[in-house]
C-alpha positions in Angstrom: -104.5 -8.9 -37.9 -105.3 -11.1 -35.8 -105.6 -14.8 -36.8 -106.5 -17.8 -36.0 -105.0 -21.3 -37.2 -106.9 -23.2 -39.6 -105.9 -26.6 -40.6 -105.8 -27.6 -44.3 -105.7 -31.1 -45.1 -105.0 -32.5 -48.6 -103.9 -36.1 -50.0 -101.2 -36.0 -52.3 -101.0 -39.6 -53.2 -100.4 -42.0 -50.5 -99.4 -38.5 -48.1 -101.5 -36.3 -46.0 -100.2 -33.0 -46.5 -101.3 -30.6 -43.3 -101.1 -26.6 -44.0 -101.3 -24.0 -41.9 -104.0 -21.2 -43.0 -104.6 -18.1 -41.6 -108.3 -17.1 -41.1 -108.5 -13.1 -41.1 -110.3 -11.4 -38.4 -111.2 -7.9 -37.7 -108.9 -5.2 -37.5 -108.1 -3.7 -33.6 -110.1 -1.0 -33.3 -109.6 0.6 -29.6 -106.9 -0.6 -27.1 -108.0 -3.1 -24.4 -108.7 -2.2 -20.5 -105.0 -3.2 -19.7 -103.6 -0.7 -22.5 -105.8 2.2 -21.2 -104.6 1.6 -17.8 -101.2 1.9 -19.1 -101.6 4.8 -20.8 -102.5 6.8 -17.7 -99.6 5.1 -15.6 -97.0 5.5 -18.2 -98.2 8.1 -20.8 -96.5 11.1 -19.1 -92.9 9.1 -20.1 -93.5 9.7 -24.0 -93.0 13.4 -25.4 -96.5 13.5 -27.4 -99.7 11.4 -28.6 -98.1 9.9 -31.5 -95.4 8.2 -29.0 -98.1 7.2 -26.7 -99.7 5.5 -29.4 -97.2 3.2 -30.6 -96.5 2.5 -26.8 -100.1 1.1 -26.8 -99.8 -0.3 -30.1 -97.2 -2.2 -29.2 -98.4 -3.3 -25.6 -101.5 -4.7 -27.3 -99.6 -6.4 -30.2 -97.6 -8.2 -27.4 -100.5 -9.4 -26.0 -102.6 -10.1 -28.8 -101.0 -10.1 -32.1 -100.5 -13.5 -34.0 -97.2 -12.4 -35.4 -95.4 -10.3 -32.6 -92.7 -8.5 -34.8 -93.2 -5.0 -35.5 -94.6 -5.5 -39.1 -97.2 -8.0 -37.5 -97.9 -5.6 -34.9 -99.1 -2.4 -36.9 -101.2 -4.8 -39.0 -103.5 -5.2 -36.5 -104.7 -2.3 -36.1 -107.2 -0.2 -38.4 -106.5 2.6 -38.3 -102.4 3.1 -37.9 -99.8 4.8 -39.5 -96.7 2.8 -42.1 -94.9 -0.1 -39.9 -91.7 1.8 -40.4 -93.1 4.9 -37.8 -93.6 1.7 -35.4 -90.3 0.7 -36.1 -88.4 4.2 -35.5 -90.1 4.4 -32.3 -88.7 1.5 -31.3 -85.5 1.7 -32.1 -85.0 5.9 -32.6 -87.0 7.7 -30.8 -85.7 9.1 -27.8 -87.5 7.7 -24.9 -86.0 6.5 -21.2 -86.5 3.0 -21.3 -85.2 2.3 -18.0 -87.2 5.2 -16.6 -90.4 2.8 -17.6 -88.9 0.3 -15.7 -88.5 2.4 -13.1 -92.0 3.2 -13.6 -93.3 -0.1 -13.5 -91.3 -1.8 -10.5 -92.9 1.2 -8.6 -96.8 0.5 -10.2 -96.6 -3.0 -8.7 -95.7 -1.7 -5.2 -99.5 0.0 -5.3 -100.7 -3.5 -5.5 -100.6 -6.3 -2.0 -100.5 -8.7 -4.0 -97.1 -7.6 -6.2 -95.2 -5.7 -3.4 -92.0 -6.4 -2.3 -91.6 -8.1 1.3 -88.8 -9.4 3.4 -90.0 -13.1 2.6 -90.1 -12.5 -1.3 -87.3 -14.3 -3.1 -85.4 -12.7 -5.9 -84.7 -15.6 -8.5 -81.8 -15.6 -11.0 -81.2 -17.3 -14.0 -80.1 -17.2 -18.1 -82.4 -17.9 -21.1 -81.7 -18.4 -24.6 -84.4 -16.0 -26.6 -84.0 -17.8 -30.2 -83.7 -15.2 -33.3 -83.9 -16.3 -36.9 -80.6 -14.3 -38.3 -77.3 -13.1 -37.1 -77.2 -9.5 -37.8 -79.1 -8.8 -35.0 -77.0 -7.2 -32.1 -75.4 -9.2 -29.8 -76.7 -12.9 -31.0 -74.7 -15.3 -31.1 -74.5 -19.4 -31.4 -75.5 -21.1 -27.9 -76.0 -24.8 -27.1 -79.9 -25.1 -26.2 -79.8 -27.9 -23.5 -84.0 -28.1 -23.4 -83.8 -28.6 -27.8 -80.5 -30.4 -27.9 -79.2 -28.5 -30.4 -77.1 -25.2 -31.5 -79.3 -22.1 -31.7 -79.0 -18.3 -33.0 -80.0 -16.4 -30.0 -79.6 -13.9 -27.0 -78.6 -15.1 -24.0 -79.9 -12.7 -21.3 -79.3 -13.2 -17.3 -82.6 -11.9 -15.4 -83.5 -11.0 -11.9 -87.1 -12.2 -11.1 -89.3 -11.6 -8.2 -91.6 -13.7 -6.4 -94.2 -12.5 -4.1 -95.5 -14.1 -0.6 -98.8 -13.7 -2.7 -97.0 -16.4 -5.2 -97.2 -13.6 -7.9 -93.9 -12.9 -9.9 -92.6 -10.6 -12.4 -89.2 -9.7 -13.8 -87.2 -7.1 -12.0 -84.1 -6.7 -14.4 -81.8 -8.1 -16.8 -78.3 -8.2 -18.3 -77.4 -9.5 -21.8 -74.4 -11.8 -22.2 -72.1 -10.9 -25.5 -69.5 -13.5 -26.2 -65.9 -12.6 -26.0 -65.2 -12.4 -29.1 -67.8 -9.6 -30.4 -67.3 -7.6 -27.1 -65.9 -4.4 -27.3 -62.3 -4.5 -26.2 -62.7 -4.5 -22.1 -66.2 -4.9 -22.1 -66.8 -8.7 -21.7 -68.3 -10.2 -18.4 -69.3 -13.8 -18.1 -72.6 -14.6 -16.5 -71.3 -14.8 -13.3 -70.2 -11.0 -13.5 -73.8 -10.3 -14.9 -74.8 -12.3 -12.3 -73.3 -10.0 -9.6 -74.0 -7.2 -11.5 -77.8 -8.0 -10.9 -77.3 -8.3 -7.3 -75.3 -5.1 -7.0 -78.4 -3.4 -8.6 -80.9 -5.3 -6.6 -79.3 -4.3 -3.3 -79.0 -0.8 -4.3 -82.4 -0.5 -5.0 -83.4 -1.6 -1.6 -85.3 -4.6 -2.5 -85.9 -7.4 0.0 -85.7 -10.6 -0.5 -83.6 -14.1 -0.1 -81.5 -14.9 -3.3 -82.1 -18.4 -5.0 -80.2 -19.7 -8.8 -79.3 -23.0 -10.2 -75.6 -24.4 -10.1 -74.1 -22.9 -13.1 -74.3 -19.3 -11.1 -72.8 -20.6 -7.6 -69.4 -19.4 -7.7 -67.3 -18.7 -4.5 -67.5 -14.9 -5.9 -70.9 -14.5 -5.8 -71.3 -16.1 -2.6 -68.7 -13.9 -1.0 -70.4 -11.1 -2.7 -74.1 -12.2 -1.2 -72.8 -12.4 1.7 -70.7 -9.2 2.3 -73.8 -7.6 1.4 -75.7 -9.2 4.4 -78.3 -10.6 1.9 -79.4 -14.5 2.3 -79.2 -17.2 -0.4 -80.3 -20.8 -1.5 -77.9 -22.0 -4.1 -77.8 -25.2 -6.5 -74.6 -27.0 -6.1 -72.9 -29.2 -8.1 -72.5 -32.5 -7.4 -68.6 -32.5 -8.0 -68.0 -29.3 -5.9 -65.3 -29.8 -2.6 -66.4 -29.1 0.4 -65.1 -29.7 4.1 -66.8 -32.5 5.6 -65.9 -33.8 9.3 -62.6 -32.5 8.7 -61.9 -34.2 5.1 -62.1 -32.5 1.8 -64.3 -34.2 -0.7 -66.8 -33.8 -3.3 -70.7 -33.5 -2.1 -71.3 -36.5 -3.9 -69.1 -38.7 -1.5 -70.7 -37.0 0.8 -73.8 -38.6 -0.2 -72.5 -41.6 -0.4 -71.7 -41.8 3.3 -75.2 -41.2 4.6 -76.9 -44.1 5.6 -80.7 -44.3 4.2 -81.4 -44.6 8.2 -80.0 -41.4 8.7 -81.9 -39.6 5.8 -85.0 -37.8 7.1 -88.5 -37.2 5.9 -89.1 -33.9 4.4 -92.7 -32.9 3.3 -93.1 -29.6 1.6 -96.8 -28.8 0.5 -97.2 -32.1 -1.2 -94.1 -33.4 -1.9 -92.4 -35.8 0.0 -88.6 -36.1 -0.1 -85.5 -37.4 2.5 -82.8 -35.3 3.7 -80.0 -34.7 5.0 -78.1 -31.5 6.5 -74.9 -30.6 8.3 -72.9 -27.5 8.1 -69.9 -27.4 6.4 -66.9 -25.5 4.8 -66.3 -25.0 1.3 -63.0 -24.0 0.1 -62.7 -20.3 -1.2 -66.0 -19.2 0.5 -65.3 -16.1 3.7 -68.4 -17.7 5.5 -69.7 -21.2 6.6 -72.7 -22.4 4.9 -75.1 -25.4 5.4 -75.4 -28.4 2.7 -78.8 -29.7 2.2 -78.6 -33.2 0.3 -82.3 -34.2 -1.1 -83.2 -37.4 -2.3 -86.4 -38.8 -4.0 -86.7 -41.8 -2.2 -85.0 -42.8 1.2 -83.2 -45.8 -0.7 -81.8 -43.7 -4.0 -78.3 -44.3 -4.5 -78.2 -41.1 -6.3 -79.4 -37.8 -4.5 -81.4 -35.5 -6.9 -80.4 -32.2 -5.3 -77.5 -30.2 -3.0 -78.8 -27.0 -1.7 -76.1 -24.6 -0.2 -77.5 -21.3 2.1 -75.2 -19.0 4.0 -78.1 -19.1 6.8 -76.8 -22.3 8.9 -79.9 -21.7 11.4 -82.5 -22.3 9.2 -84.7 -25.2 8.7 -84.5 -27.5 5.9 -88.3 -27.1 5.4 -87.4 -23.2 4.6 -83.9 -23.5 3.0 -86.4 -26.0 0.4 -89.4 -23.5 0.1 -86.6 -20.7 -1.2 -85.0 -22.7 -3.7 -88.3 -24.0 -5.3 -89.6 -20.4 -6.0 -86.7 -20.4 -8.4 -88.7 -22.6 -10.7 -91.9 -20.2 -9.8 -89.7 -17.1 -10.4 -87.3 -17.6 -13.9 -89.1 -20.7 -15.8 -92.7 -19.5 -15.6 -91.7 -16.2 -16.9 -88.8 -17.8 -19.7 -92.1 -19.6 -20.8 -95.0 -17.5 -21.0 -92.6 -14.5 -22.2 -92.1 -16.8 -25.2 -95.1 -18.2 -25.8 -97.0 -15.7 -25.0 -95.6 -12.3 -25.5 -93.4 -12.7 -27.9 -90.0 -12.2 -26.0 -88.2 -13.9 -29.1 -90.1 -12.3 -31.6 -88.7 -9.0 -32.4 -86.7 -9.1 -35.6 -84.9 -5.4 -35.2 -81.1 -5.7 -35.7 -80.3 -2.9 -33.5 -79.1 -3.5 -29.5 -81.4 -0.6 -28.2 -84.3 -2.1 -30.0 -84.1 -5.0 -28.4 -83.7 -3.7 -24.9 -86.5 -1.7 -25.7 -88.5 -4.8 -26.5 -87.8 -6.5 -24.0 -88.5 -4.1 -21.3 -92.0 -3.7 -23.1 -92.4 -7.5 -23.0 -91.4 -7.3 -18.7 -94.0 -4.4 -18.7 -96.7 -6.6 -20.6 -96.1 -9.6 -18.2 -96.7 -7.4 -15.2 -99.6 -5.5 -16.4 -101.3 -9.2 -16.6 -99.8 -10.8 -14.1 -101.6 -7.8 -11.6 -105.1 -9.1 -13.1 -104.2 -12.9 -12.1 -105.8 -14.7 -8.8 -108.0 -11.5 -8.4 -111.2 -12.4 -5.7 -113.3 -11.5 -8.4 -113.6 -11.4 -11.9 -113.3 -8.6 -13.7 -115.6 -7.1 -16.3 -113.5 -6.6 -19.3 -112.3 -10.1 -18.9 -115.3 -12.4 -18.0 -113.6 -14.6 -15.7 -111.0 -15.2 -12.7 -107.6 -15.1 -14.4 -105.3 -17.6 -13.4 -102.2 -17.7 -16.1 -100.7 -15.2 -18.5 -102.2 -17.4 -21.2 -105.7 -16.7 -20.0 -105.0 -13.0 -19.6 -104.0 -12.7 -23.2 -107.3 -14.8 -24.6 -109.2 -12.3 -22.1 -107.9 -9.7 -23.8 -108.0 -10.7 -27.5 -111.5 -11.2 -26.8 -112.6 -8.2 -25.2 -110.6 -6.3 -28.3 -112.9 -8.6 -30.7 -116.0 -7.5 -28.9 -115.2 -4.0 -29.2 -114.3 -4.2 -32.8 -117.7 -6.4 -33.4 -119.4 -3.4 -31.1 -118.0 -0.4 -33.5 -119.4 -2.2 -36.3 -122.8 -2.4 -35.1 -123.0 0.8 -34.4 -121.5 1.6 -37.8 -124.1 -0.3 -39.4 -127.4 0.8 -37.1 -126.4 4.1 -36.3 -124.3 5.8 -39.0 -125.6 3.5 -41.5 -122.3 2.7 -43.0 -122.6 0.2 -46.2 -121.1 -3.5 -45.5 -118.2 -3.0 -47.8 -116.9 0.4 -46.2 -116.8 -1.4 -43.0 -115.3 -4.6 -44.1 -112.8 -2.0 -45.7 -112.0 -0.5 -42.7 -111.7 -3.6 -40.8 -109.6 -4.9 -43.4 -112.0 -7.9 -44.1 -112.5 -6.6 -48.0 
């Protein structure tokens, strides 16, 4: 059931023990507006009404359920089947998740605010999605730099799209499998997965400039992008070798040669930085590139960032603007996907089930993204939505409102006794 957290504080001796209790709320009676629209747009991809019902249940649960596991989502609804039916739909029933993803991207092109554009940006990054056990297919132990510890997780490489409007959404993903867990002859490292995503984006004819961090700035990847005549702005490690003024040296050594007086002011939005830029050569690259060195303050001894682009004629402001969308396109989705939409909550063990779960998270995110920053508030939302979190809470309010309306109608029109209403709403 949908739940809110209530903190129960108990004093035991000299210690204050805080426990979390869950206050039950009414079960869901009908789909929210967002999911009703999704059923109209995607319902024909499923063979029958039970499959469509499970599709609607899962999407609704990703947006509003307190526990976004299969069991937790199934328990949210007043009228539903056993949780094993939803589990089989996710893991065993034959429906084409890739057709679902293609339809999702097609639907996004109907809205000018989420439509592809030449000035769009394709941001690629990987994300660790934590899990509770090692029995899930393709999970492994990975070092989480943000947490400073090793975690059991899936490692996903995701291509995201940032529209000129500022709206953004995931395009496609590849799941990294460690060498010792991969089938013989199938292992691909992270950079190979990135190049596979680049090939997919280009095959789909999706316009825009590519950007990614230094982990993916390999010569093979940059050459592949340039060969496909695609623009890129990549983060560069300080120890990478470049050819500057005819000499090979690290990017950090180049920065040390730039006097503070030679650093120019750069203003992007409200942020003020200082930069130096120069066309250079990089060993193993088949094309010329422009190096941009950024300092937070003019007199800083150490640069804050090194950027590399194959568009040597671009102005620095454009280079930096493209790169800054890497954060918009990747980190925002990673955060909202985990915190709001249960990206790491699914505990089914099968690889296909985990794949379907992630594509359904993609869909839930895209459905909500289309409603953000509208010129006026939609009737179901009651307010202008600016974040995915606000959108999820608006969906939750709508489902609760529909449940309360149903309960009032049962009591006043059909004269149901209160115990019967509470039983249906799982409040008995």
